[in-house]
N, C-alpha and C positions, 0 to 999 in steps of 0.2 A: 823806806818803811811805810811812810804815809801813802806812797803810790800803791803799794800792795793792799793796804787797808781799803783804799778807794775802789780797787778792782774787785775785792771780795764783797764789799757793800753793793756794788753794781750788780754782781751776780745774784746776791740774795734778793735784791729788789726785783730782778727779772723773774726769779723763781716764784717770789710772792705774787707777782702780777699774773703769772700763768695759773697759779693755784686759785686766785680770785676769779679769773675768767672761767675756769672749769667749774668751780662751785656755784657760780651765779649765772651760768648759761641757761637760758630758757629751755626747759625739757619738753620734747614732743610728747603729746599724749599717746599712751599706749593704745594701739588698735585692739578692739575687742575681737578675739578670735573665737569662733564657734567650734568647739570640739564635740562632735556627736558622741552621745553616750552609746556605746556598743551594747546592743541587746542580743542575747543568745537566741538563735533560731529555735523555735519550739517544734520538735518533731514528735508527733503522736502516732500511735498505731490506730489505723482505721479498722474498726470492727467489721467482721463479716456479717452479712444479713442472715436472718434466721432461715430464710428460704430463697431460692433463686430458680429461674427457668430460662431456657433459651428456646425461642420460637415455640413456646408452649410446652416444651419438654422439661420435666423436672430435673434439676441438677442434684445429684445425690450428695448433699453436704454432710450427711452422716458418716461418709468415708473420710478418714483423716487425711489421706493423700489428695483427695479432691479439694478439701478445705485448704490445705497448704498451697496447692497450685493456684487457687483463686486468690488466696491471701497475698501470695507473691505478686501477682499481676495488679492487684488493687493498690498495694503499697508503691510499686514501681510507677504506675501511671499517676498516682496522687502526688508523688514528689518529683516527677519529671515535668517540672513546672512550665517551662517555655513551650515544650512540644504539646502538652495537654491543653494549655491555654489557647494555642493556635488552632488545635483541633476543634475545640468548643466554638470558637469564632467562625471557622469555616463550615461547620455543620449547619449553622443557621442559614448559610447560602445554598448549600447543596442538598440537604435532606429534603426540602420541598420539591426538588427535581426528581429525586430518586424514589421517594415514598409512593407516589401514584403509579409508577411503573411496576414496582414490586407488587402492589395491590392488584393491578390489572392482570398479572401473571400468577396470582395466587401464592406469592412468596411471602412468608411472614416478615413483618416490618423490622424485626431484629436484624435482618440481613443488611440493613443500611450500615450497621456497625462493621460488617465484614469489609465493605469498601473502605471504610475509615482505617481499619488496621492494616489493610493491604497496602495502602498508598498514602495515608494521612490526608486524603482528598487533594493530592497533588498529582500532576501529570508526570510522574517519575517513570524511569525505565530500570528494570532490575538487571543484575549481571547476566541473567539468562535471556534477557530481551523482552520480558513481559512489560507491557506498557499501559499507561492510563490509570484512572481511578481504580478499575477492577483488575488491573495487572493481567491482561489477556495476552497470551502468546500469539505470535503472528499466524502460525498455522491454525490455531483454534479460531482466531478472528475470521480468517478466510473461510474456514469450515462452516461458520455460522453466518456467513454472508456479508461481513464487513469489507469495505473497500480499503485496500492498503497498497499504496504505491509511492512514488517519489513526491507527488503533490498532495496526496490525501492519505490520512491514516485515521480511520474511524474508531480506532481503539481510544482515541482522545475525544471522541464525540460522546459526551456523558450520557445522553439519552439512548443512543444506539448501543453503546457499550453495556449499559444497564440491561437493555433488552437481551443481549447475548448472555450476560451473567445469569439472568432469570431462566433462560432456556437450558443452560448448563445445570443449574441448581435443580430445576424440575426433573431433569433426566437423572441426576444423582439421587434425588429423593425417591423416584420410582424404583431405583435399584436397591436402595438400602432401607427404605421406609423409615427414615430417621433424618430429621433436619440437622442434628448434630453431626452425623456421619456425612451428610451431604456437604456441610460446611468444611469438614475435614478433607473431603474429596476435592473440594474446590482448591484447597491448598496443595494437597499431595497427589491428586489424581485418583480417578475411580479405581483403576487397576491396583494401585499400591494399597489403598484402603481395603479393598475387597480381599486382597491377598493376606494382609496382616490380620484382618478380622477373622478370617477362617483359620489361619495358622495359630492364632492365639486363643481361639475358642471364646472370643469375647462376646458379651451380650449388648454392649453399648460403647460409645466413644470413650466413656469414663473408665472402662475396663482395660483400655488398650495402652500398650507401651509403644510409643511412637517416637520419631525423631524430635529433636528439641522444638523446632519451629511448629510442626503440626501438633505436638503435644501441648504446646502453650496456646494454640489457636483459639479455641472456644473460651478459655479463661481470659484471654486478652479482650475478646468481644464482651464478655460479661462484665469485666472491670470497667471498660470505657463506657459501656452502657450505663452502669451504675453512676459513674462520675458525671456524665452529661445530663442525666436526669435529675441529679441533686448536686450541682457544682459547689454550692456554698458549704454543704456538709463536708466536702473534701478540700476546702480552703480556697476555692476559686470564686472570687467576687468580681463579676463582670456585668457591667450595666448593659442595657439594651442597645445603647448608642455605640458600644464597643464591638458589638457583633457585626460580622460582615453581611451586608444586605444582599438579598438575591439579585441576580442579574436580570433586570426587566428589559425586554428587547422587542424589536420588530424583525420580520424576516424578509429578505430580498430573494426573489426567485431568479436563478441564474441558469441559462441553458446554453451558454457559449463559453469559450475560453476567456480568461482574464489575464492579459499580458503582464499587468503590474497590480498586485494587491495593494501596494502603497498608494497608487493612483486611485484605485477603487475606494480605499478608505477615505482618502482626501475628498473624493467626490461626494461621499456621504457624511462629511463633516466630522470625521474622527481620525485619530492617528493610526498608523500601522500597528502600534503596540496595542491599542484598544481593540482593533479588529481581531488581533490574535487572542486577546483575553476572552473574547466572546466566541471565537471559533478556533480553538487549539488544534482541531483536526486538519486545518489547512497547514501543511508542513513545508510549503515552499513559498517563494515570493511571487509565484504565478500559479494559475490554475488552468492546466491544459484540459480541454474537453472536446476532443475530436469526435466523440460519439454523441455529442449533444445531449448528454444526460442532464437531468434537472437536479440542481443543488439549491439548498436553502441556507443562505448566509445571514447570520444574526448581526444586527447593529443595535446599539442602545436606543431605547425609546426616549421620548421627551422627558419622562420622569427621571430616568437614570442619567441623562445628560447633565442634569443639574449637579451631579456628583463629579463631573469631569471638568469642572472649571479650573 
């Protein structure tokens, strides 16, 4: 009997010891966890302006359907945050290149926004094969004197492509006597706009019932123009340091073939990637020049090289 009592007491002592250890064990301090307070995103309707114009032509905002079309594009581009933010940054780099060429050809400055909505100021290629900032088709490029082959595609040469766009727009303006219709024709073609204009008995672009892309075209330009001119109004707070700087450069005259553009870049103290950024019209890793034509290849100047460290 005494034996069993001793066993029970031993067990109780063991249990008591465990309890004491647990109760008096030093406790780790709880780490403070930051739980962010979720704030609801505030979505506001951006009001339409009292008046608007495209290339000096009045936009008839008294028409409810015109107002709704512009309202749609203004809201879309205001809340398409990442894309619109990039567009604002890139405009700072490329508008100074495009603006003087437009002016030289008598094209209203508003047409710089046309390049922006065509490509987002990226050297993209459409499913139909239109390429570069101005989305020029291969046949159109060659018709207007651009060189397009395996080594070179001047649709990606911003200055030369802008020249072609100006020539096309001036031709369309002479036909329609309207910059709005000239812009629509840039998207849909002179023949289609002319055909629809006559068939519908329209008096302006804003009277026409067009396919979705061309029907939105001018309104997209107007919306992005409004946002870029007053970004803070539409919720885009971008400091000057965040804008992409213009590409400042020197030009190298070339009258012979270049077997390796990579070696050419290295010779001039830059990488192949940097050479391509300055000269996207060079489409191959070499430049064949059997006809001894003169080309001007851009390389970053001393000021821009400080940004390439």
